[in-house]
C-alpha positions in Angstrom: 141.9 -92.5 57.1 144.6 -91.2 54.8 143.2 -91.0 51.3 146.4 -92.0 49.5 144.8 -92.5 46.1 143.0 -89.1 46.4 146.3 -87.5 47.5 148.1 -88.8 44.4 145.3 -87.6 42.1 145.2 -84.2 43.7 148.9 -83.8 43.6 149.0 -84.6 39.9 146.0 -82.4 39.1 147.4 -79.5 41.1 150.7 -79.7 39.3 148.9 -79.9 36.0 146.9 -76.8 36.7 150.0 -74.8 37.7 151.8 -75.9 34.5 148.8 -75.2 32.3 148.5 -71.7 33.9 152.2 -71.0 33.3 152.1 -72.2 29.7 149.0 -70.1 29.1 150.7 -66.9 30.3 153.8 -67.6 28.2 151.8 -68.7 25.1 149.6 -65.5 25.3 152.6 -63.3 26.1 151.2 -62.2 29.5 154.4 -62.6 31.5 154.0 -59.3 33.3 151.8 -59.9 36.3 149.8 -57.2 37.9 151.1 -56.5 41.4 147.7 -56.1 43.2 144.2 -54.9 42.9 145.2 -51.4 44.0 148.4 -51.2 41.9 148.5 -51.6 38.1 152.3 -51.9 38.1 153.5 -55.3 36.9 156.0 -57.9 38.1 157.9 -60.0 35.5 157.2 -63.7 35.7 160.9 -64.6 36.3 161.1 -62.3 39.3 158.1 -64.0 40.9 159.6 -67.4 40.3 163.0 -66.4 41.8 161.2 -64.9 44.9 159.0 -68.0 45.5 161.6 -70.7 44.7 164.3 -68.8 46.6 162.2 -68.8 49.8 161.2 -72.5 49.3 164.8 -73.6 48.7 166.0 -72.0 51.9 163.1 -73.4 53.9 163.8 -76.9 52.5 167.5 -76.6 53.6 166.6 -75.6 57.2 164.5 -78.3 58.9 162.2 -77.5 61.8 163.6 -78.0 65.3 160.8 -80.3 66.3 158.1 -82.1 64.4 154.4 -81.3 64.4 152.0 -84.1 63.4 149.1 -81.8 63.0 145.5 -83.1 63.4 144.6 -86.8 63.7 143.9 -88.7 60.6 140.3 -89.6 61.3 136.8 -89.3 59.6 136.0 -86.1 61.5 139.1 -84.3 60.3 138.5 -85.4 56.7 134.8 -84.2 56.8 135.9 -80.9 58.3 138.5 -80.4 55.6 136.2 -81.0 52.7 133.4 -78.8 54.2 136.0 -76.0 54.6 137.1 -76.6 51.0 133.4 -76.3 49.9 133.1 -73.0 51.8 136.3 -71.8 50.1 134.9 -72.7 46.7 131.6 -71.1 47.5 133.5 -67.9 48.3 135.2 -68.0 44.9 132.0 -68.5 43.0 129.9 -66.0 45.0 132.5 -63.3 44.8 132.9 -63.8 41.0 129.2 -63.5 40.5 128.8 -60.5 42.9 128.8 -56.8 41.7 132.1 -56.4 43.5 133.3 -53.8 45.9 134.4 -53.9 49.5 130.9 -54.4 50.8 130.3 -57.6 48.9 133.9 -58.8 49.6 133.5 -58.5 53.3 129.9 -59.6 53.3 130.9 -62.9 51.7 134.3 -63.3 53.3 133.3 -62.9 57.0 130.4 -65.4 57.0 132.0 -68.0 54.7 135.6 -68.0 55.9 135.0 -67.1 59.6 131.5 -67.3 61.0 130.2 -70.5 59.4 133.4 -72.6 60.2 133.2 -71.5 63.9 129.4 -71.8 64.2 129.3 -75.3 62.8 132.5 -76.4 64.6 134.4 -77.1 61.4 137.4 -75.4 63.1 138.4 -73.8 66.4 139.6 -70.3 67.0 142.1 -71.8 69.5 144.0 -73.6 66.7 146.1 -70.6 65.9 146.6 -68.6 69.1 147.4 -71.6 71.2 150.0 -73.1 68.9 153.2 -73.7 70.7 155.8 -71.7 68.8 158.7 -72.3 71.1 161.7 -73.2 69.0 159.9 -72.2 65.8 161.1 -68.7 65.3 164.8 -68.7 64.4 164.9 -71.7 62.0 162.4 -70.4 59.5 163.9 -66.9 59.7 166.4 -67.3 56.8 163.7 -68.5 54.4 161.4 -65.6 55.4 164.3 -63.0 55.1 165.2 -64.3 51.6 161.6 -64.3 50.5 160.9 -60.8 51.8 164.3 -59.4 50.6 163.6 -60.7 47.0 160.0 -59.5 47.2 161.1 -56.0 48.3 164.0 -55.9 45.9 161.8 -56.7 42.9 158.9 -54.7 44.1 158.0 -51.1 43.3 158.3 -48.0 45.3 155.2 -46.5 46.8 154.1 -43.2 45.3 150.6 -42.9 46.6 149.2 -40.8 49.4 150.2 -41.5 53.0 148.4 -44.6 54.2 146.0 -44.4 57.0 147.1 -46.4 60.0 143.5 -47.7 60.8 143.2 -48.8 57.2 146.5 -50.6 57.3 145.5 -52.4 60.5 142.1 -53.4 59.0 143.8 -54.8 55.9 146.2 -56.8 58.0 143.5 -58.3 60.3 140.8 -58.9 57.6 143.2 -60.1 54.9 146.5 -61.3 56.2 145.3 -62.8 59.5 141.9 -64.0 58.5 143.0 -65.6 55.2 146.0 -67.4 56.8 143.8 -68.7 59.6 141.2 -70.1 57.2 143.3 -71.3 54.3 146.4 -72.5 56.0 145.7 -73.1 59.7 142.2 -74.6 59.2 141.9 -75.9 55.7 145.4 -77.0 54.8 146.0 -78.6 58.1 142.9 -80.8 57.7 143.7 -81.7 54.1 147.2 -82.6 55.1 145.8 -85.2 57.5 143.7 -86.8 54.9 145.6 -86.5 51.6 149.2 -85.6 52.5 151.4 -82.5 52.7 151.9 -81.5 49.0 148.5 -82.3 47.7 147.1 -80.2 50.6 149.5 -77.3 49.9 148.6 -77.3 46.1 144.8 -77.6 46.5 144.8 -74.8 49.2 147.0 -72.6 47.1 144.8 -72.9 44.0 141.5 -72.3 45.8 143.1 -69.4 47.7 144.4 -67.9 44.4 141.1 -68.4 42.4 139.1 -65.5 43.8 142.0 -63.1 43.1 141.3 -63.4 39.4 138.3 -61.1 40.0 140.3 -58.3 41.4 143.5 -58.7 39.5 141.7 -59.0 36.2 141.4 -57.2 32.9 142.8 -59.6 30.3 139.9 -62.0 30.0 138.8 -64.8 32.2 141.3 -67.5 31.1 144.3 -65.2 31.3 143.2 -63.7 34.6 142.7 -67.1 36.2 146.0 -68.3 34.9 147.7 -65.2 36.3 146.0 -65.7 39.7 147.1 -69.3 39.8 150.7 -68.5 39.0 151.1 -65.3 40.9 148.9 -65.6 44.0 149.2 -69.4 43.9 152.9 -69.1 43.9 152.9 -67.0 47.1 150.3 -69.5 48.5 152.7 -72.4 47.9 155.4 -70.6 49.9 153.0 -69.8 52.7 151.7 -73.3 52.7 155.1 -74.9 52.9 156.1 -72.4 55.6 153.0 -73.5 57.6 153.4 -77.2 57.0 157.1 -77.2 57.9 157.3 -74.8 60.8 153.8 -74.5 62.3 154.1 -70.8 63.3 151.0 -68.8 62.4 152.6 -65.5 63.3 155.2 -66.0 60.5 152.3 -66.5 58.0 150.7 -63.2 59.2 154.0 -61.4 58.8 154.7 -62.7 55.2 151.2 -62.2 54.0 151.0 -58.8 55.6 154.1 -57.6 53.8 152.8 -59.0 50.5 149.6 -57.0 50.9 151.3 -54.0 52.5 154.8 -53.8 51.0 157.6 -52.2 53.1 157.7 -48.9 51.0 154.0 -48.4 51.7 154.5 -49.1 55.5 157.4 -46.7 55.5 155.2 -44.0 54.1 153.0 -44.0 57.2 155.8 -42.4 59.1 
């Protein structure tokens, strides 16, 4: 039940959104992107581009050892994909309208991105921890090393207090793992089956990036959203391509974990 017409439309629309966001940032002279919600340091736009495209280029040059066809292209997979997309969009809107804070963040995130998909059988927990990763570790390693090397090189040193190990583990599980399971393993995989690889990667990256506009904000809604699409969406494209090409969820957790908890911060624990 491949929706080829929808796939072409989503691909064109997704590219248009990314280009419009990029033009907005350049036109308004907001080419210094805030690193994270907890860090007001900035990252130049060209450094972000080099990091993302460097990782993508190496991944494109190193094909997977064996192919993974993902989920079957049938009506059930399509329905699940769009219901998951609706939950992702609901999370964006509800979080944007909420008073903010960690309580609201987790109070919306856990039901919408975890409990409801499992309760209504829109996805299965087994999808990630039963993935056969044999032969899917060494080939993606060059792309990951290039991405993480550039990300660390262009990043900032950590000058805050010594991170608490429990907090670090909590951030890793609730952010890196949960988000990659929902957005890439569950949502993107289903959209791939119905609309194709690149439309699925772009749509997933955009909806993943959208809610970050709330916590990376400060320059007005339009600029904040454009910044989220380019910055977080750029990382999402790399993560999405990594998942689509190599099908190893542990690598997603690793890359996302380092993005959230950069190496200088992890080194400060010790």
